[in-house]
N, C-alpha and C positions, 0 to 999 in steps of 0.2 A: 300521592295526588293531593296536588292543592286545594285549598278550600277557597273555594269559587269567592265566595263573600269576603274573605281576606283579602284577595287578589285584586278585587275589585275595590274592595278600599284602598289598597295599595294604588291601584291605578289612578282612580279617584283624584288622590292626595300629587300624585304627580300629575296629571294636566291642570289641576287646580295651579300650580307653582308654574306655568305658564303667563297666566294671565293678572297671578298677583306680581314677577317680574319685571313684566313692561310698568304695570302701575309704578313701580317702582321706581324702574326706570328713570321712569318721565319723570317722578320729584328729583329725580338724581340731575338728571338732562337742566331741568329749570332750574335747582337749586347751584349746579356749577359744582358737583360730587362726583371727582374724576374718581377717585378709589372707589367710593359704591356705585358707579358704575361700570368701573372695569369688574370687581369682581360679578355683579348684578350681571352681564354679559356673558361670562365665563360659563355661570350658570345655566345660562338663557340654551347658548352653542350646546352645550354638554347635554343636557334634558333634547334639544332638536338630536341631536346626533344619534342619542337615544330610542328616539320615537322613528327617526328612521328607521336605524336597524332592527326595531320590532315590527313592523312594517314591511320590512323588504324579506326577513325572513317568513315570516305569515305568508306573501306571497310563495315565495320559494316552496313551501311545504304545505303551501296550499289549506291552511288551518287556519285558527283564529287567537291561536295561545301568544303568552305572553310569557318571558324567562322572567320572573320574578326580581334576580336580580340584575337585569337592567334596568329596571324602574325603583327599588328600594332597595335599603341599606339598614341594616341591624348595628346597632353600638357591640363592640368585638367584634364585629364579623369586617372583613376585608372588604367584602366586595369589591368592585370592576371599575378600575383606577378612568378617569377621562382620557387617557393616554390611549389606555386598554379600547374604550369604548370607541377610538376617532379609528384604530387598525381593523377593531373590527366592522365598523362601520366600512372602512376601502375595502378591504378582503369582501366583502358582502356585496359589495358594489354598489353601497348605499349613496356614498359620496365619489365622488372625483378627486381625481392627485392632486387637483389646484387645489379645491376645498382643503382635503388632508393635508397641504402643506402647510396652510394660512392656520389653519387651527395650531398645528404642533407651534410654528412660531409664534401666534399672539399668547400659548402656553410659556412657553418661554418669557415673554416679554411681561406676564402676566405674575411670573415667579422673582421674576427681580424686581418689580415694582411691589411685590408683598413684601418677600425675604430680604432683599437686598437694597432697600431704601437705603441705608446707611452707608452699606459695603460698594458700592457703585457709582456711576455718573447718573443715574437716571434722577429727572426732574419730575416735578408733579405737570409741571407742564405737557408733559412728551405725552401724558396718557390723556390727554385731548385727542391725539391724532390714535391714540390706539382704539380708542371709545369710536372712532370715526370707522377704523379698518373693522372693528368688532359687528359696527350696526352694520354694513356692506355684505359680512359673513353672515350674521343673521339673517338678511333678507334670501341671501343664497339657499342657506337652509331651510329657512319656510318654503321657497319655492320646493325644493325635491320632496318635502312632506308633503305637500299640499299633490305635487305630480304620483306622488306613491299611493295615497290615497287613493287619488282620482282611477289611476290603475289598479286598484282595489276593488271600486264600482264597476269598471269595464268589466272583470274578470270575474267578478261574482265571488273572490276567496277574502280572506281577514275581514280585522270588525270593524272596517268600515262600511257605510251602506246609505245609499241618495237617501238625505234626510227630509223630514219636512221642516216647515216655513217656523218658523222660532215665534213662537209668541210671547206678551209682556210678559205674564207669569213665568215663561223658559229664563229669558231676561233677566229676570230680576232673582230667580233662584241661581245662575251662573254666578252673578254678581255677589250675590252671599254666599257662593262655596270660593269663589274667588280671595274674595276678605278672610275670611276665618283662616285663608292659610299667612295672611297678611297678619293676623288679630284674634285670636277666638278665642280668648279670655280659660281658657281650659287647663288647670291644675295636673292635670293628668300629660297634657303634651309639653307642658311646660317639665314636668318630670323626666321625661324622654328624653328631652333634651341637654338638660344640664345632668342627666343622669342620677343625679341626686339631690335632691332638696333638702336647705337646712330650713329649719324654724322660722327662723329671720328670711327667710327670700318667701317660703310661704306665706309669712303676716305680711310682706310689703306687698306682693302678688296680691291676695287678697283687700287691700290698704286700698290700694287704689284702683281696684272695682267696687269699692265702697260697701264691703260686706261686713264687715264691722261695724257698723255703724247702729245705731240701732232703730228697733222695728217702736209701730206705736206701743205693740203690747209688751215692751221693756224686752224682749230676748234681740240676743244680736244676727242679723239677717242670714248669715253664716248657717245655723243651728238650722235653717230650713230649709237648705238646700238639701236634693236628693244623693246620698252618696251615692 
């Protein structure tokens, strides 16, 4: 049996990534960072396929269960690859054949840009066209997710419910959660990402946050941080 609290944390992390990715994409667009944009788009459409798959399965099974492996992957866990998620989303009729084909086509181009920049004819300028295709695909997947959520509300199944109007306090919390996905300042999250953290990395990380500066009382600030 899954721990509900742990599953909620995983799902919250997953959902916050959507907002964080769109913010980072805007920065990439403004600065014309094409490779960063390409990588972010690839992550974003993968995320949308995963949430569409979750929504579709909930409608089919008439429950609000979320299969953790769709939304979270631990170190050492093979998880479910992007290609497999595309396939599952298509087989479960969460996405159309047209969307499925475009996902696979763009996946191949993304891999060429990342892994074959030295050994193929791909040019940096080509990625502008690829990013435009990704933006179109993003809009299509957003609409699919919206339609599935609407279907859940109409049928009264799944995790989607007709919500109340967001307050200013709600918006501030959502923005704060999204920004933590970009930069939380958590040493624990850093350790999880790197799988291990050296003393030098901890010192550098703490220094940038001002934790090694002296307090008025003479102690280093880091001493006063609860474990």
